[in-house]
C-alpha positions in Angstrom: -2.6 -11.1 -23.9 -3.2 -11.7 -19.9 -6.0 -12.8 -18.3 -6.9 -10.4 -15.8 -8.7 -10.4 -11.9 -9.2 -8.0 -10.0 -9.8 -9.6 -6.2 -12.1 -7.9 -3.8 -14.6 -8.2 -1.1 -17.4 -6.6 0.9 -15.0 -5.7 3.4 -12.0 -5.5 5.1 -10.4 -7.9 7.3 -12.3 -10.8 5.1 -9.2 -12.8 3.4 -7.8 -11.0 0.3 -4.4 -10.6 0.7 -3.7 -14.3 2.0 -5.9 -15.5 -1.3 -4.6 -13.6 -3.7 -0.7 -14.8 -2.6 -1.8 -17.7 -2.3 -3.4 -18.1 -5.9 -0.2 -16.3 -7.3 1.9 -18.9 -5.9 -0.4 -21.5 -7.4 -0.5 -20.1 -10.5 3.1 -19.5 -10.7 3.7 -23.0 -9.8 1.9 -24.2 -13.1 4.6 -22.0 -14.8 2.5 -19.1 -15.8 3.6 -15.6 -15.5 1.6 -13.9 -13.0 1.9 -10.2 -12.3 0.2 -8.4 -8.7 -1.2 -4.5 -8.4 -2.7 -3.4 -5.5 -5.6 -1.2 -5.2 -5.4 1.4 -3.2 -2.3 3.2 -1.0 -1.3 0.0 0.7 2.7 0.3 1.7 2.9 -3.3 2.7 0.8 -6.1 0.3 2.8 -4.9 -2.9 6.4 -6.4 -1.1 3.7 -10.0 -0.3 2.8 -10.1 -4.0 6.0 -9.9 -5.4 7.4 -12.5 -3.1 4.4 -14.5 -4.5 5.2 -13.9 -8.2 9.1 -12.8 -8.5 7.5 -9.5 -10.4 7.6 -6.3 -8.4 3.9 -5.3 -7.7 2.8 -1.6 -7.8 0.0 0.7 -6.2 -2.9 1.8 -8.6 -4.9 4.8 -7.2 -7.5 6.2 -8.8 -8.4 9.0 -6.4 -4.2 9.7 -6.9 -3.7 8.8 -10.3 -4.8 10.4 -13.6 -6.0 7.7 -15.4 -2.8 6.8 -18.5 -0.9 6.9 -14.8 -2.4 3.7 -14.1 -2.0 2.7 -17.7 1.5 3.3 -17.3 1.3 1.1 -14.7 -0.8 -1.9 -16.0 1.1 -2.2 -19.0 4.1 -3.8 -16.9 1.6 -7.0 -17.5 1.9 -7.0 -20.9 3.9 -10.0 -20.7 2.6 -11.4 -18.1 -0.1 -14.8 -18.1 -2.6 -13.6 -15.4 -3.1 -10.3 -13.6 -4.2 -10.1 -10.7 -5.2 -7.4 -8.6 -5.5 -6.9 -5.1 -8.2 -4.6 -3.6 -8.4 -2.7 -0.6 -11.1 -2.7 1.7 -14.8 -3.3 0.6 -15.5 -3.4 -3.2 -16.9 0.0 -3.3 -15.2 1.6 -0.3 -14.1 4.9 -1.3 -13.9 8.8 -0.4 -17.4 10.9 -0.8 -15.8 13.2 -3.2 -13.5 11.4 -6.3 -10.6 12.6 -6.7 -7.9 12.7 -10.1 -10.2 9.3 -12.0 -12.2 8.0 -9.0 -13.0 7.5 -5.2 -10.0 5.7 -4.5 -12.6 2.3 -4.7 -11.5 -1.4 -5.9 -14.2 -0.8 -8.1 -12.7 2.2 -10.1 -10.1 0.4 -10.9 -12.3 -2.7 -12.0 -14.2 -1.3 -14.2 -11.6 1.1 -15.5 -9.3 -1.6 -16.9 -12.5 -4.1 -17.7 -11.8 -6.1 -15.0 -14.0 -8.4 -13.8 -14.3 -9.3 -9.6 -13.4 -12.2 -7.7 -15.1 -12.0 -4.7 -14.3 -13.2 -1.2 -16.7 -13.6 0.7 -16.8 -14.5 4.6 -19.5 -16.5 5.6 -19.3 -17.0 9.4 -22.5 -16.3 11.4 -24.3 -16.5 8.4 -25.7 -18.5 5.6 -28.3 -17.5 2.6 -28.0 -13.7 3.4 -24.0 -14.5 2.1 -25.7 -15.2 -1.6 -27.9 -11.7 -0.8 -25.0 -9.4 0.0 -22.8 -11.2 -3.0 -25.8 -10.4 -5.0 -26.4 -6.8 -3.8 -22.5 -6.5 -4.8 -22.9 -7.8 -8.1 -25.5 -5.7 -9.2 -24.6 -2.3 -7.2 -23.1 -0.6 -10.1 -23.1 -0.8 -14.0 -19.8 -1.5 -15.2 -18.3 -4.2 -12.6 -18.4 -7.5 -13.5 -18.3 -10.2 -10.7 -16.8 -13.6 -12.1 -17.8 -15.6 -9.0 -17.0 -16.0 -5.4 -14.8 -18.1 -3.2 -15.7 -18.4 0.3 -13.8 -18.3 3.0 -13.6 -19.2 6.6 -16.9 -22.1 6.0 -17.1 -23.6 9.4 -18.8 -27.1 7.9 -19.6 -28.8 5.0 -22.8 -28.5 6.3 -22.3 -24.2 6.3 -20.5 -24.5 3.0 -24.1 -26.7 1.4 -26.5 -23.7 2.7 -24.1 -20.8 0.7 -23.3 -22.7 -1.9 -26.7 -23.4 -3.1 -28.0 -20.2 -2.0 -25.3 -18.6 -4.1 -26.1 -20.8 -7.4 -30.0 -20.0 -7.3 -28.8 -16.4 -7.5 -26.9 -17.2 -10.4 -23.6 -16.7 -9.0 -20.5 -19.1 -9.6 -18.4 -20.1 -6.3 -14.9 -21.8 -7.2 -14.4 -23.1 -3.6 -14.4 -22.7 -0.3 -11.6 -22.6 2.4 -12.2 -23.9 6.3 -12.2 -21.8 8.5 -9.5 -23.1 10.5 -7.5 -23.5 7.3 -3.7 -22.3 9.0 -2.6 -19.6 6.6 -3.3 -16.7 8.0 -0.2 -14.1 7.5 1.1 -12.1 11.0 -0.1 -8.6 11.6 1.1 -5.3 13.7 -0.7 -2.4 14.0 -0.5 -0.8 10.6 -1.7 -3.7 8.8 0.5 -7.0 8.1 4.8 -7.6 9.6 6.2 -6.9 6.4 7.5 -8.8 4.2 11.1 -8.2 4.0 10.5 -9.4 8.0 9.4 -12.5 7.8 12.1 -15.1 7.2 9.7 -17.7 6.0 7.6 -15.7 4.3 8.3 -18.2 1.4 7.0 -21.0 3.0 4.0 -19.1 4.3 2.9 -18.2 0.8 3.6 -21.7 -0.7 1.6 -23.4 2.5 -1.2 -20.9 1.5 -0.9 -21.6 -2.4 -1.4 -25.2 -1.4 -4.3 -25.5 0.5 -6.1 -22.9 -1.6 -5.5 -25.6 -4.5 -6.8 -28.2 -2.7 -10.3 -26.6 -2.2 -10.5 -24.1 -5.0 -11.1 -24.7 -8.8 -8.0 -23.0 -10.0 -9.2 -24.4 -13.9 -12.4 -22.4 -13.3 -11.3 -19.3 -11.7 -8.9 -18.9 -14.3 -11.4 -19.6 -17.5 -13.7 -16.7 -15.6 -10.7 -14.1 -15.7 -11.0 -11.5 -19.2 -8.7 -11.7 -22.0 -6.6 -8.7 -21.8 -4.0 -6.4 -23.6 -2.7 -3.7 -21.8 -0.5 -1.3 -24.4 2.8 -1.4 -24.2 3.8 2.4 -22.5 6.3 4.0 -20.3 5.6 2.3 -17.1 7.0 5.4 -14.8 4.6 8.1 -13.8 4.6 11.5 -14.0 6.6 12.1 -10.5 9.5 14.6 -10.0 12.4 13.1 -8.5 13.5 15.1 -5.4 17.4 14.9 -6.6 19.6 13.8 -9.0 21.6 11.4 -6.6 19.0 10.4 -3.5 20.5 8.8 -0.2 17.3 6.5 1.4 16.9 5.3 4.2 16.0 2.0 4.2 15.2 -1.0 6.7 13.1 -2.4 8.8 11.9 0.8 10.9 11.8 2.6 7.2 10.4 0.7 4.1 7.4 2.3 3.3 7.7 3.5 0.3 5.5 3.0 -2.7 7.3 1.0 -5.6 6.0 3.3 -8.4 7.7 6.5 -6.7 11.0 4.6 -6.6 10.4 3.6 -10.4 9.6 6.9 -11.8 12.6 8.4 -9.8 14.7 5.8 -11.7 13.0 6.3 -14.8 13.4 10.4 -15.0 17.8 9.7 -14.6 18.2 10.0 -11.0 20.0 7.1 -8.4 18.8 6.0 -5.6 22.1 4.8 -2.8 20.2 3.0 0.0 21.4 3.3 3.7 20.1 1.9 7.0 20.1 3.8 10.6 19.1 0.6 12.4 22.4 0.0 11.4 24.1 2.9 12.3 24.7 4.2 9.1 24.9 7.7 7.7 23.2 8.8 3.6 25.7 8.7 1.5 28.2 11.4 1.5 28.3 11.7 -2.2 24.3 12.2 -2.6 22.7 15.5 -3.6 19.8 14.7 -0.9 18.8 12.3 1.8 15.1 10.8 2.2 13.4 9.1 4.7 10.3 6.9 4.2 8.0 5.9 6.8 7.8 2.3 8.3 7.8 1.5 12.0 10.5 4.1 13.6 8.9 3.9 17.1 9.2 0.3 17.4 12.6 0.9 16.9 13.0 3.9 18.6 15.8 3.2 21.6 18.1 1.9 18.8 17.4 5.1 16.4 17.9 7.4 19.6 21.2 5.5 20.9 23.0 5.3 17.1 25.7 8.0 17.2 26.7 7.7 14.0 23.3 8.5 12.0 22.6 11.3 14.0 26.0 13.1 13.6 25.9 11.7 9.7 22.6 13.0 8.9 22.8 16.5 11.3 25.8 17.0 8.7 24.5 15.5 5.6 21.4 18.8 6.6 24.1 21.3 6.5 24.5 21.4 2.9 21.9 19.1 1.2 17.5 19.3 1.4 16.9 15.7 3.9 13.0 15.1 3.9 10.9 12.9 5.5 7.5 11.4 5.4 5.5 10.1 8.8 7.6 7.8 10.1 10.8 9.7 8.8 9.0 13.0 9.9 8.7 11.5 13.3 12.3 11.0 13.4 13.8 14.1 11.7 12.3 15.5 14.8 13.6 16.2 18.7 11.6 13.6 20.5 9.6 10.5 20.1 7.3 9.2 23.4 6.9 5.4 22.2 3.5 2.8 23.7 5.0 2.2 27.0 5.7 6.0 27.9 9.1 5.8 27.3 10.6 9.7 25.2 13.2 8.8 23.0 15.5 11.9 21.9 15.4 11.7 17.9 17.6 13.7 15.6 16.8 17.1 16.1 16.5 18.5 12.8 12.8 20.5 13.4 10.5 20.6 16.0 8.3 17.9 15.8 7.3 16.0 19.4 5.7 12.8 19.0 4.1 10.3 20.9 2.4 6.8 20.2 1.7 6.4 24.4 -2.3 7.7 23.6 -2.7 5.6 20.1 -5.1 7.8 17.6 -5.3 6.5 14.0 -5.2 9.1 11.3 -6.1 7.7 8.4 -6.9 8.9 5.2 -6.2 10.6 1.3 -4.0 14.2 1.7 -4.1 17.1 -1.4 -1.2 19.7 0.1 -0.4 22.9 -1.8 3.0 23.5 -0.5 3.7 26.9 0.7 7.3 26.7 0.9 9.7 24.0 -1.6 10.5 20.7 -1.0 13.0 18.3 -3.0 11.6 18.1 -6.2 8.7 20.5 -6.0 8.9 23.9 -5.5 6.0 26.2 -3.5 2.5 26.3 -4.5 3.2 22.9 -5.7 0.0 20.3 -5.0 0.7 17.0 -3.9 -1.6 14.0 -3.6 -0.6 11.4 -1.1 -1.7 9.0 2.3 -1.7 9.9 5.6 -1.6 6.5 8.2 -0.4 6.4 11.5 -0.7 6.0 15.1 0.8 9.0 16.2 -0.2 12.3 18.6 1.4 15.8 17.5 3.1 16.8 20.9 4.5 19.8 19.5 5.1 21.1 15.8 6.5 24.3 16.1 8.4 25.0 12.8 7.3 26.8 9.9 4.2 24.8 7.7 4.9 22.8 5.3 2.2 23.4 3.1 -1.7 23.6 3.8 -3.1 20.1 3.3 -6.6 18.8 3.4 -8.5 15.4 3.4 -10.7 14.5 0.2 -13.5 16.6 1.2 -11.5 19.4 1.5 -11.2 20.0 5.4 -7.9 21.2 6.4 -6.2 19.2 8.7 -3.3 19.8 11.5 -0.7 17.6 10.3 0.8 20.6 7.9 4.7 19.2 7.5 6.8 21.5 8.4 10.4 22.6 7.4 13.7 24.1 9.2 16.9 24.9 6.9 17.4 22.3 4.5 15.0 19.8 6.5 11.0 19.3 5.3 8.8 16.6 6.6 5.1 15.8 5.9 2.6 13.6 7.7 1.1 12.5 4.5 3.2 9.9 1.8 3.4 10.9 -1.8 1.2 9.2 -4.5 2.0 11.7 -7.2 1.8 15.3 -8.5 -1.8 17.0 -8.9 -1.5 19.0 -11.8 
């Protein structure tokens, strides 16, 4: 039987990821088996969770996934001593129109699983008001239970005492307070944290975070606040059709945004996955029957990708006879050209006519529901797919036949329809689950 908590906050940027990683490593150092999850469509945090715990972390998404799919995924916590699920944005933040089992809010997962919430609160610029915020979050939604608080970025001992007194008076437990200048911040870039595999010192950063949190947080009290939870042991894969039997998957620093549950579902369905590195000028495995280019940061490596002629030739040759699909960054690389943030134009593979620019950044963010107008690998025309879009590129030209009718979570049609030409297809959204 595992103990379980979901770590959330009033808003983004408060320190959820750092605290999750620090607690996960601290409890692992105590000899506990710790299983992490990520609520919401984040591609990066699960890799950090895995680095902290030594166990694969996956996303749980109430907007895109049915409850039974979420239950399949959390069943991997059956043999764990402690489950820590990291929330996204603020505790109750989701979309206006619910999806298949909720709005995508972390509170959905907390209520669905019965996991109490450990809140991270940054009281910078306030004192007793922090208690009012915590009390409001505690009382906002029946079915969501607050375990207690960890304060982050506390200015001084006097500041901590003021906030603690107010929280105690409101009947809210305070498990600890982290000082404002604690050196446990992880590096960031424009789509979020720098990826775990890019940081040679990631284990050192997590270890230092665990040390600081162990000094300032009552780990025994946090553990006691977690609920006892017994997940049912069920098949762990989500009902997702693999794009082929033998999948050549681009995988390196430029192509790394892959939801772990998708790869697990493909393998569970019998698919074989081989990886290749476009940045190392490698092409897809010639024996594969489909090639998949996930998202990532191709804009940071546009010059290298443009000059890697072996990769480009191999991909074009593959696409003459077999399907190639790109998601977001992968879609961009399948296009004709990419203009980077310095306004330099780089030639891409030209399998599609898409041209994109990062010279004037504009954020595109949100859930997407797509109805395919034509087949793409693993899915027939007419299929409805749920996914998530997050990028800063602007479409300069998207001349090919649209792949899908794509709408946001409120039903409004978006311009990022994806496209197709020959055996090549691409979308700006990252697939999370099939609709049904």
